[in-house]
N, C-alpha and C positions, 0 to 999 in steps of 0.2 A: 716708308710708311705703309706701303701696300703689303710688304712682307709681314709686317707686324699684324696687320688686319687679317691676312691669310692664316697666320699662326693662331691668332685668337679665334678665328672662325673654326679652324680645325679642332681646337681644344674643346669647343662646345658643340661639335657636330655629333660626337658619340658614335661615329660610324665604325670605329674599330673596337668598340666595347662589346664584349661577349658577356652577357649578364649572368649566364650560368657559371662562368669562371669567376665573376665578381662574387656571386653567392658562395661558391666553394671557398674562395679566399677569405671571405668574411667569416665563415664557419671555422676555418682554421685559425684565424686570429682570435676569435671568441674562445675557442678551445684552449689555445695556449694561454690566453689572458686569465680565464676562469681557473684552470687547473693550477697555474703558477701562483695566482693570488691566494688561493686556498692554502697551499703549502707554505707560501711566504708568510701568511698570517700566523700559521702554527709555529713555524721555526722562528720567525721574528719575535713573536710574543714570548716564547721560551727564552730566547737570548736577551731580550729586553728586561725580563723579570730577573734573570741572573745578574745582569749588569746593575740593576737597581738595588737588589738585595745585597750583593757582594760589596757594593760601594758604601752601603750604610752599616753593614755588620762590623762588629769589633772582634769577631772570631779570627784566630790566627791564620786560618786557611782562606779567608775572604780576599785578602789583598792579592795573593797569587791567582785565585780564580778570576777576579776582576781584571787583572793584568793580562792574562792569557785570552780571556773572552774579548776584552777591548781591542787587543792586538789583532785577533782574527777578524773582528768586525771592521776595524779600520783598514786592514789589509785588503779584504775583498771589496770594500767600498771604493778603494782607490784604484782598482784595476778597471780600465775601460772595458765596456761590455763586449765589444767585438773581439778584444784580446782574450777576455775570459772564456768566450766560446771556443777559441782555438786551444787554449791551455787545457780545457776540460774534455777535449776530444777523446783521449784514452778512457777517462772515467765514464764519459757519456756512452761510449761504445759498449763497455762492460755492463753498465747499469741498464741501459735501454735497448741494447742490441743493435743500435743504429745511431749514426750521427746526422742523418738527413731527416727532413720533414719536421712536422710539428713535435713529434715525440723526441727527436734529437735535440730540440731547442729547450725543452723543459728544464733539464738540470742547470744549464747556464742561467736561465731566467730566474729560477728559484734561488740559486746560490748568489746570484748578483743582487737580487732585491731583498733577501732576508736581512742582511746586515743593515741596509738602509732603513728598513722598517723597525729593526731592533732599536736603533737610535731614537726613532720617533716614539716607540713604546717607552723607552727610558725617560724621555723628556715628559711624556704624558704622566708617568708615575710620579715624577718629581714635583709635578704641579698639585698633587694631592695634599690637602691640609695635614701637616704633621700631627696636629692634635687628634685627628681621627685615627691615625695609625697608633699613636701612643695610648689612646683610650682602649683600643682593641688589645694591645699588649698588656695593659694594666689589668684587664679582665682575664688574663691567662690564655689568650688565643695563641695557638701555635702558628708556625710559618704558613702551613697550608691553609688554615682558616683565614689568616690575614690576606693571603693571595685571593682566595675565592670570595670572601665576604667583604673585603675592604678595597684592595688594590684594583681588581678588575671592575667591580661596579662603579667605583668612584672615577675611574679613568676611562670608562666606556665611550663617552663622546669623543675624547681625544684619540682613542684607539681606532674608532670608526673613521674619523677624519684622516688619521695617518694611513690606514689601509686604502682609503679612497685615493690619496695622493700617490701611494705606491702602485695601485692598480693602473692609474693613468700613466705612470712611468713605465709599467710593464707593457702597456699598449705600444708605446714608443720603442721599447726593446724588441717586441715581436717584429716590428717593421725593420729594425736593424738585422735581426736574425733572418728575416725573409730574404735579405740581399744575398746571403750566403747559403741559401737553399732550404730554409726552414718552412717555406710556404707562407700562406697568409697574404694580407694586403700589401705588405712591404715587398714581397716577392713579385706580386703582380705589378706593382708600380715600377719596380726596377727592371725585372727580366722582360716584361712585355712593354710597359710604358716608355721606359728610358732607352733600353737597348734597341728597341724597334722604332724609336722616335714617334711613339703614339701618345701624344700629350693628353688626349681625351681619356685614355686609360689611366694615366697617372692622376689626372684630376678626379676621376670617379673614386679611385682608391683612396685619395687624400680626403675627400668629402666623407666617405664611409668611416674612415678612421676618426675624423672629427666628430661625427655623430656618436660613435661609440664612446669617445672621451666625454662628450657632453652628457650622455646618459649616465655614465659612471659618476660624474661629478654631481648631477642632480640627485641621483639615488643616495649617494653618500651624504650629501648635505641634509636631505630629508630624514634619513635614518639617524644621523647624529643629533639633529634637532629633536627628534621624537624621544630619544633616550636621555636627553639632557634634563636632569632634575633641577638644575639651578634656575 
């Protein structure tokens, strides 16, 4: 019992916490999360639109396009993130010039999250009332007009909710990436907190990650509610 009390007391002593390191790690986590979320939104949106349009089109080329896109999306969604980081090391080194630090984690974060968000985009687009799309088509709207004037505005709340979920997932992925040298709060919790048996450092890193997640969720919910016209 005394050992438990001592461990609990040490966890909340914060005597091992270097707040400058916590601030640096927080900035690294925010950097990885923000940059990867922006690119994930762009790539995932494009992939999701391709999936939706090619699944609905009767054009002869649509089936192969959907098949290839769906295969790639499913493939990269199925690969565990930590394995994806290792697989992408040669690509990351060529693209970013390094495989270490926050920069080195970005390709794996983006490639890992974009297929996930693409499926959320596809689901959001499928929830649009078919009558709205058919009305636009009957008025002679081309594909680009339908995308910009119908699909994106009508699905905007779902797109925002989807990217909110994806951004939260990316925060968790940055923590995993931190374990293998990407920096950030995950690196702080593992390399300092765990390996040095400094539970107070791990606790602080965990709390900061939770705060970031809660802020993302609140902002996402408020934004989705603000743009919802229903």
